[in-house]
C-alpha positions as CSV (number, residue, x, y, z in Angstrom):
1,M,0.3,0.1,0.5
2,R,1.1,3.5,-1.0
3,R,1.9,5.9,2.1
4,Y,2.0,9.3,2.0
5,R,4.5,11.8,4.0
6,F,3.3,15.3,3.7
7,S,5.4,18.4,3.0
8,S,5.2,21.9,3.3
9,H,6.0,22.2,0.1
10,G,3.3,23.6,-1.8
11,R,1.4,26.9,-2.5
12,N,-1.8,29.0,-1.6
13,R,-3.3,30.7,-3.7
14,A,-6.7,32.9,-3.1
15,L,-8.7,33.2,-6.5
16,V,-10.0,36.7,-6.8
17,T,-14.0,36.9,-6.8
18,A,-16.5,39.4,-6.8
19,G,-19.0,40.9,-4.2
20,G,-19.0,41.5,-0.5
21,A,-21.4,42.0,2.5
22,L,-24.5,44.3,2.7
23,A,-26.2,45.0,5.4
24,L,-29.4,47.1,5.1
25,G,-30.8,49.2,8.1
26,L,-34.7,48.9,8.8
27,A,-35.7,52.3,10.0
28,T,-39.1,50.7,11.8
29,S,-37.5,47.6,12.9
30,S,-35.1,45.4,14.2
31,L,-34.8,43.2,10.9
32,T,-31.3,43.2,8.9
33,S,-31.1,42.4,5.6
34,C,-28.0,40.9,4.7
35,A,-26.9,40.0,0.5
36,A,-24.0,36.2,1.5
37,E,-20.5,37.2,0.8
38,Q,-19.4,34.7,-1.6
39,E,-16.2,33.1,0.3
40,P,-13.2,33.4,-1.8
41,L,-11.3,29.4,-3.1
42,E,-8.5,28.7,-1.2
43,F,-6.1,27.2,-4.1
44,P,-5.6,23.7,-2.4
45,E,-1.8,23.3,-0.9
46,V,0.9,20.5,-3.1
47,S,2.4,17.4,-1.0
48,W,4.4,15.3,-2.7
49,E,5.3,12.2,-0.9
50,D,9.1,12.5,-1.6
51,G,10.0,15.9,-1.7
52,T,9.1,18.3,-4.4
53,P,10.8,16.2,-7.8
54,A,14.1,17.2,-8.4
55,G,15.5,15.6,-11.5
56,P,17.4,16.5,-13.8
57,L,14.9,17.9,-16.2
58,E,13.1,20.1,-13.2
59,A,14.7,22.2,-13.4
60,D,13.8,22.7,-17.1
61,P,11.2,26.1,-17.7
62,W,8.9,23.6,-20.0
63,V,8.9,20.8,-17.7
64,Q,7.4,23.4,-15.0
65,G,4.9,24.5,-17.3
66,V,3.5,21.0,-17.5
67,R,3.6,20.6,-14.2
68,A,1.6,24.2,-12.8
69,E,-0.4,23.3,-15.9
70,L,-1.3,19.2,-14.6
71,E,-2.3,21.4,-11.2
72,A,-4.0,23.8,-12.2
73,E,-6.1,21.3,-14.1
74,A,-6.6,18.9,-12.1
75,V,-8.1,21.5,-9.4
76,A,-10.4,22.8,-12.4
77,R,-11.6,19.6,-12.9
78,N,-12.6,18.6,-9.3
79,R,-14.4,22.2,-9.5
80,L,-15.9,22.1,-12.3
81,D,-15.0,25.4,-13.3
82,F,-12.3,25.7,-16.0
83,S,-12.4,29.5,-15.9
84,I,-9.9,30.2,-12.6
85,P,-7.5,31.8,-13.6
86,E,-4.2,29.6,-13.0
87,L,-5.4,27.2,-15.6
88,A,-6.3,30.1,-18.4
89,Q,-2.4,30.9,-17.4
90,T,-0.9,27.5,-17.9
91,G,-3.2,26.4,-20.9
92,T,-4.3,28.1,-24.6
93,E,-7.4,28.6,-25.3
94,T,-7.4,25.4,-27.8
95,Y,-6.4,23.0,-24.2
96,I,-8.7,24.4,-22.1
97,D,-11.3,24.5,-24.5
98,R,-11.2,21.0,-25.4
99,V,-10.8,19.6,-21.9
100,A,-14.0,21.3,-20.5
101,S,-16.1,19.3,-23.7
102,D,-14.4,16.5,-22.6
103,V,-15.7,16.4,-19.0
104,I,-18.9,17.9,-20.4
105,T,-19.2,14.8,-22.2
106,H,-18.6,12.1,-19.4
107,V,-20.9,14.6,-17.3
108,S,-23.8,14.1,-19.3
109,N,-22.9,10.4,-20.3
110,H,-22.4,10.3,-16.7
111,G,-23.9,12.4,-14.2
112,A,-20.1,12.9,-12.3
113,T,-16.7,12.9,-12.3
114,D,-14.3,11.7,-10.4
115,L,-12.3,13.2,-8.4
116,Y,-8.2,14.1,-8.4
117,P,-6.2,13.8,-5.1
118,G,-4.0,15.9,-6.8
119,P,-2.1,16.5,-10.1
120,L,-1.4,13.8,-12.2
121,P,1.6,11.9,-11.2
122,F,4.2,12.9,-14.6
123,S,7.3,12.0,-14.8
124,P,9.9,14.0,-17.5
125,V,12.0,11.9,-19.5
126,E,12.5,14.3,-22.6
127,V,12.1,17.8,-23.6
128,K,12.8,18.8,-27.3
129,V,12.8,22.4,-28.3
130,G,11.9,23.7,-31.2
131,Y,10.2,20.2,-32.3
132,D,9.2,19.4,-35.5
133,G,10.6,22.4,-36.8
134,K,8.7,24.9,-35.1
135,S,10.5,27.8,-32.8
136,D,12.1,28.0,-29.7
137,D,9.1,29.2,-28.1
138,A,7.3,25.8,-28.4
139,A,8.7,22.6,-26.9
140,E,7.7,19.4,-26.2
141,V,8.0,17.2,-22.9
142,R,7.6,13.5,-23.0
143,G,7.4,11.2,-20.0
144,C,5.1,9.4,-18.2
145,V,1.7,10.1,-16.2
146,A,-0.3,7.7,-13.6
147,T,-3.2,5.8,-15.2
148,D,-6.1,5.4,-13.2
149,W,-5.4,8.9,-10.7
150,A,-9.1,10.6,-10.7
151,T,-11.5,8.4,-8.4
152,E,-14.7,8.1,-7.3
153,S,-13.8,9.0,-3.4
154,G,-10.7,11.9,-4.1
155,K,-8.0,9.1,-2.6
156,P,-4.7,7.4,-5.0
157,A,-4.7,4.1,-6.1
158,D,-2.6,1.7,-4.0
159,D,-0.7,1.0,-6.7
160,L,0.3,3.5,-9.5
161,T,0.8,2.3,-13.5
162,G,2.5,5.1,-15.8
163,R,1.3,6.3,-19.5
164,G,3.4,7.7,-22.2
165,V,2.1,11.1,-23.6
166,A,3.8,14.0,-24.9
167,Y,2.6,17.4,-24.1
168,R,3.1,19.7,-26.6
169,L,3.7,23.8,-24.9
170,T,3.6,27.2,-26.9
171,R,5.4,30.5,-25.4
172,D,3.2,33.4,-25.8
173,S,3.4,36.2,-26.4
174,R,4.0,37.5,-22.4
175,G,6.0,34.8,-21.9
176,L,3.7,32.6,-20.1
177,V,4.4,28.8,-20.8
178,K,1.2,26.9,-21.5
179,V,-0.1,23.1,-22.1
180,D,-1.0,23.0,-26.4
181,S,-2.2,19.5,-27.0
182,T,-1.3,16.2,-25.6
183,L,0.2,13.0,-27.5
184,A,-0.2,9.6,-26.7
185,L,3.1,8.0,-26.9
186,P,2.0,4.2,-26.2
187,D,5.8,2.8,-27.3
188,L,7.6,4.2,-24.1
189,D,8.7,2.1,-21.3
190,C,7.4,3.2,-18.4
191,T,7.8,1.0,-16.0
192,A,11.9,2.1,-15.2
193,L,9.8,4.8,-14.0
194,E,8.1,3.7,-11.5
195,P,6.6,4.7,-9.2
196,L,5.7,7.7,-10.3
197,P,6.6,11.1,-8.0
198,A,2.9,11.7,-6.7
199,A,1.5,14.4,-4.6
200,L,-2.1,14.9,-3.3
201,F,-4.1,18.6,-2.5
202,T,-4.3,20.0,0.9
203,P,-7.2,19.7,2.2
204,A,-8.5,17.2,0.6
205,P,-10.7,17.6,-3.1
206,E,-14.4,17.4,-1.8
207,P,-17.6,16.3,-4.7
208,S,-18.4,19.3,-6.5
209,G,-22.3,17.5,-5.7
210,I,-22.2,19.1,-9.3
211,T,-24.4,16.1,-11.5
212,E,-25.4,17.7,-14.7
213,V,-23.6,20.1,-17.0
214,Y,-25.7,22.5,-16.7
215,G,-23.6,23.6,-13.1
216,I,-20.0,23.5,-15.2
217,T,-18.5,26.8,-15.6
218,R,-16.8,26.8,-19.0
219,P,-13.6,28.8,-19.6
220,S,-15.4,32.4,-21.0
221,G,-16.9,31.9,-17.0
222,T,-20.3,31.4,-17.9
223,K,-22.5,28.4,-17.2
224,V,-23.0,25.4,-19.8
225,G,-26.6,26.2,-21.7
226,G,-26.1,29.9,-20.1
227,S,-25.5,32.6,-22.4
228,N,-22.0,33.5,-23.7
């Protein structure tokens, strides 16, 4: 059985939300009318099982871009909210739209989604800057990710196996590195990299309570079925 030892590594970021509490004093009575304040959602911390990964590729900005996107995407999937700023800063519009569309289809067919205990476990093996004749503002990061990481309970499986994947990233005009697409690498042998480095969210994710697509927030910030 995998045992997770928590460390203090991680970031604690608050998402910006609009609104505030409004109290109206009534002169003719002691009743007070209040509008409930929406609590800002805290971005969860990430606690690594065996410390933050420190392999030879971890300092590469393209690898760091993949890790940042995996963290943001897991939070967005858990909340069924694809408008969070962390995701917009780490994935291209095309990629985020594709992820959101896949989740909408899943909820439409199954009524719910599984929870990600933490960012999808990933171990990089190669970075190709300017792959396929592209400029230095594009790169392909190859590596292995865990299969069956998301679960109904939000608790990780005891044994994690890997599958090969390539993350293709771009650097935009502001210098932000973003995931643009992924490519399956079925011939990549991941057995030598197992167990993959894993981290858990603190606090642990809870079910969103959303069972129909109309509760999903699109990248634009609108609800599915609402106006653009």
